[in-house]
C-alpha positions in Angstrom: 82.6 90.3 106.3 84.6 87.0 105.7 88.6 87.2 105.5 90.9 84.8 103.7 94.7 84.8 104.8 96.5 82.8 102.0 99.4 81.1 103.7 98.3 81.5 106.9 100.4 78.6 108.4 103.4 80.5 107.7 105.6 82.6 109.9 103.6 85.9 109.1 100.2 84.2 108.6 100.3 83.0 112.0 100.3 86.2 113.5 98.1 87.5 111.0 95.4 85.2 112.0 95.9 85.9 115.6 95.9 89.5 115.3 92.5 89.7 113.1 90.6 87.4 115.5 91.6 89.7 118.3 89.9 92.0 116.7 86.9 89.3 116.1 87.1 89.1 112.4 85.6 86.2 110.9 88.8 84.7 109.7 89.7 81.7 107.2 93.4 80.7 106.3 94.4 78.8 103.6 97.2 76.1 104.4 98.9 73.3 102.2 99.4 71.0 105.4 96.8 68.9 106.4 98.2 69.1 110.3 96.4 72.4 110.7 92.9 72.3 111.5 91.1 74.9 113.7 90.2 77.9 111.6 92.4 76.4 108.6 91.3 75.5 105.2 93.8 72.7 103.3 94.0 74.1 99.5 97.3 74.3 97.4 97.0 77.6 95.4 98.4 75.7 92.3 95.4 73.6 92.3 93.2 76.1 90.8 89.9 74.2 91.0 90.4 73.3 94.5 91.1 77.1 95.2 88.0 77.7 93.2 86.0 75.5 95.4 87.2 77.1 98.8 86.7 80.6 97.6 83.2 79.6 96.4 82.8 78.7 100.3 84.2 81.4 101.9 83.2 84.4 99.5 85.7 86.7 101.3 85.5 90.3 101.3 89.4 90.6 102.1 92.0 88.5 101.0 95.2 89.2 102.8 97.4 87.4 99.7 100.9 86.3 102.0 101.8 82.6 100.3 104.6 83.1 98.0 108.0 81.9 98.0 109.6 83.4 101.2 113.3 83.1 100.8 115.8 85.7 99.1 118.7 83.6 99.6 116.9 80.5 98.6 115.4 81.8 95.3 119.1 81.4 93.8 118.8 77.9 94.4 115.7 77.7 93.4 114.9 80.4 90.8 112.5 78.5 88.7 110.2 78.0 91.7 110.7 81.1 93.2 109.3 82.7 90.1 106.4 80.6 88.8 104.7 79.5 92.2 104.8 83.0 93.3 103.0 84.6 90.2 101.0 81.4 89.4 99.3 81.4 92.9 98.3 85.2 92.8 97.2 84.7 88.8 95.0 81.4 90.1 93.8 83.5 93.1 92.3 86.8 91.0 91.4 84.3 88.0 89.1 82.3 90.6 87.8 85.5 91.8 86.7 86.6 88.2 84.8 82.6 87.5 82.9 83.1 90.9 82.1 86.8 90.2 83.4 87.6 94.0 85.5 91.2 94.1 87.0 91.1 97.4 89.7 93.5 98.5 93.2 92.5 98.2 96.2 93.0 100.1 99.0 91.9 98.1 102.4 91.5 100.2 105.3 92.6 98.2 108.8 93.2 99.7 111.1 96.1 100.5 113.8 93.7 99.1 112.7 95.2 95.5 114.5 99.1 95.8 117.8 96.9 95.9 121.1 98.8 96.3 120.8 102.8 97.0 123.7 105.2 97.6 123.6 106.9 101.0 121.8 110.1 99.4 118.5 107.8 98.2 118.0 106.5 101.8 115.5 106.3 103.4 114.2 104.9 100.3 110.2 105.7 99.8 107.5 104.1 97.4 108.7 106.0 93.9 112.3 105.1 94.7 114.1 103.4 92.0 113.7 99.3 91.9 116.4 96.7 91.3 116.0 93.3 90.2 119.2 91.3 92.3 117.6 88.3 93.0 114.7 85.8 91.6 112.6 86.5 94.8 112.5 90.2 94.2 111.7 89.5 90.1 108.8 87.4 91.5 107.7 90.1 94.2 108.2 93.0 91.1 106.0 90.3 89.2 103.3 90.2 91.9 102.5 94.0 92.0 102.4 94.2 88.0 99.7 91.4 88.4 97.7 93.7 91.0 98.1 96.6 88.5 96.7 94.3 85.5 93.7 92.7 87.4 93.0 96.3 88.4 91.9 96.8 84.9 89.5 93.8 85.4 87.8 95.4 88.7 89.7 94.2 91.8 90.9 96.3 94.3 94.3 95.9 95.9 96.2 97.2 98.1 100.4 96.8 98.0 102.2 96.3 100.8 106.2 96.5 100.9 107.2 95.3 104.2 110.9 95.3 105.0 112.5 92.7 107.4 110.3 91.5 109.7 111.4 89.3 112.6 109.8 87.7 115.8 108.8 84.4 117.6 107.7 81.8 115.7 110.4 82.4 112.6 111.9 79.5 111.0 115.8 79.7 109.9 116.8 81.0 106.9 116.6 84.4 108.2 119.4 86.3 110.1 117.7 87.1 113.4 116.5 83.5 113.5 119.2 82.0 112.2 121.7 83.4 115.2 119.1 83.1 117.7 118.8 79.4 116.9 122.5 78.5 116.8 122.7 80.2 120.4 119.9 78.6 121.9 121.5 75.4 121.0 124.8 76.2 121.4 123.5 77.2 125.6 122.9 73.5 125.9 126.7 72.6 125.5 129.1 72.7 128.4 131.9 73.7 125.7 129.9 75.4 122.8 131.3 75.6 119.3 131.8 78.6 117.5 128.6 80.4 116.1 128.9 80.5 112.3 128.0 83.6 110.9 127.7 85.4 107.3 128.4 89.1 106.2 127.1 91.1 109.6 128.4 94.4 107.8 125.2 94.5 106.0 122.4 97.0 107.5 118.9 96.3 107.4 115.5 97.9 108.9 113.8 95.4 110.9 110.3 95.6 112.2 108.4 92.9 114.5 106.1 90.6 112.9 103.4 91.8 115.2 103.8 95.6 114.1 103.4 94.3 110.4 100.9 92.7 110.8 99.0 95.4 112.4 100.1 97.5 109.6 98.5 95.1 107.3 95.0 95.1 109.1 94.8 98.9 109.3 96.0 99.3 105.3 92.9 96.8 104.4 90.6 99.1 106.5 92.2 102.4 105.6 94.6 102.0 102.6 93.8 103.1 99.0 93.3 100.6 96.4 96.2 101.0 93.6 98.7 102.3 95.9 102.1 101.1 97.5 103.0 101.3 100.8 105.9 100.7 102.7 105.9 99.0 105.8 109.0 99.9 108.1 111.2 101.2 111.0 113.0 104.0 108.9 116.2 103.0 110.2 118.5 100.3 109.4 120.6 98.1 112.0 123.8 96.3 111.4 123.7 92.8 111.7 126.8 92.9 114.1 124.4 94.9 116.1 122.0 92.2 116.2 124.8 89.5 117.1 125.9 91.3 119.7 122.6 92.0 121.4 121.5 88.4 121.3 124.8 87.3 122.7 124.4 89.9 126.1 121.4 88.0 125.9 122.9 84.4 126.6 123.1 82.5 129.1 126.9 81.3 128.1 129.6 83.0 126.4 129.6 82.0 122.8 132.2 83.0 120.3 131.5 83.7 116.6 133.4 82.7 113.2 132.5 83.3 109.6 131.3 81.1 107.5 131.6 81.2 103.6 128.7 79.0 103.2 126.5 81.7 105.0 127.5 84.6 102.4 124.9 85.8 100.2 125.4 87.1 96.4 124.3 90.7 95.6 124.5 91.3 99.2 123.2 94.9 99.8 125.4 97.0 102.2 122.0 99.5 103.4 118.7 99.3 103.3 115.8 101.0 105.0 112.8 102.8 104.1 110.4 105.5 104.6 107.2 105.0 106.5 106.1 108.5 106.0 103.1 107.0 103.5 101.4 104.4 105.6 101.7 106.6 108.9 99.7 109.3 107.4 97.1 106.7 105.4 96.3 104.8 108.6 98.3 106.4 111.6 100.2 103.3 111.7 104.1 102.8 113.2 106.0 100.5 114.8 105.7 100.0 118.7 107.5 97.2 119.7 111.3 98.2 120.6 113.9 95.6 119.1 115.4 95.1 122.0 112.4 93.2 123.2 111.8 91.3 119.4 115.3 89.8 120.1 114.4 88.3 123.6 111.2 87.1 122.3 113.0 85.3 119.2 115.6 83.9 121.4 113.0 82.9 123.9 111.2 81.3 121.5 114.3 79.2 120.1 115.0 78.0 123.7 111.5 76.5 124.1 112.2 74.5 120.4 115.6 74.0 120.4 
């Protein structure tokens, strides 16, 4: 059986391709960039005819749909793109499969961000917790879930994954851990490093290594129930300040941090962590890579790139 991964040249996509290929699966990854070659198919998911042609050639049995607008922070600056592009790409996938009469299993990647603010008594967040539309990004993610439910009525089996914050080597700037590690790696190169710029570090988040995340996606494709929603998370939250402290402890130089108003995000949620009981019961999945190891790997990765 052939497998297709959309957004395969992205942070999570590359890790997912590596994991699936390690299991000897025949995997194809989509990318908009012609720079990616081996194992990649160049296609813009907004181009329906090109996408239809690719699907006709591959005829996948499983589609992991990762391609989407990926940054909650940037979605405030580009709300139209965040919503329109995310939904249009998914619609094109389903509609192309309809025209070609191919019924792949879809793994739709939503987000734990859609739960929004929750009081201490509501944590950890389960799949039945209330949703909160706190950014254009979350509006788009809920839209993706609703599209999957709509196309289920037209014969498609879709499983929805709601990953919470995932981190690891290869992540681009724009996310807390990657931003901090990048700055530290750059400042280590200077004899008299300037202060590290930080945003709100009091917020607590549920962090999971991306290599554990993609393993969860693969298990959901194998054992998940179509039509169901599954949290993918560690089940505990960690404050940004702890992340910073651990990264600084790994630095080869003494570095100080100072607040940067430009990095403060509107509608920031104080605490967010999920309940992974459902996916564990369905697939046996649980994260195995400790946070300390992930942070070390991220910093080492940025030292190579800085």
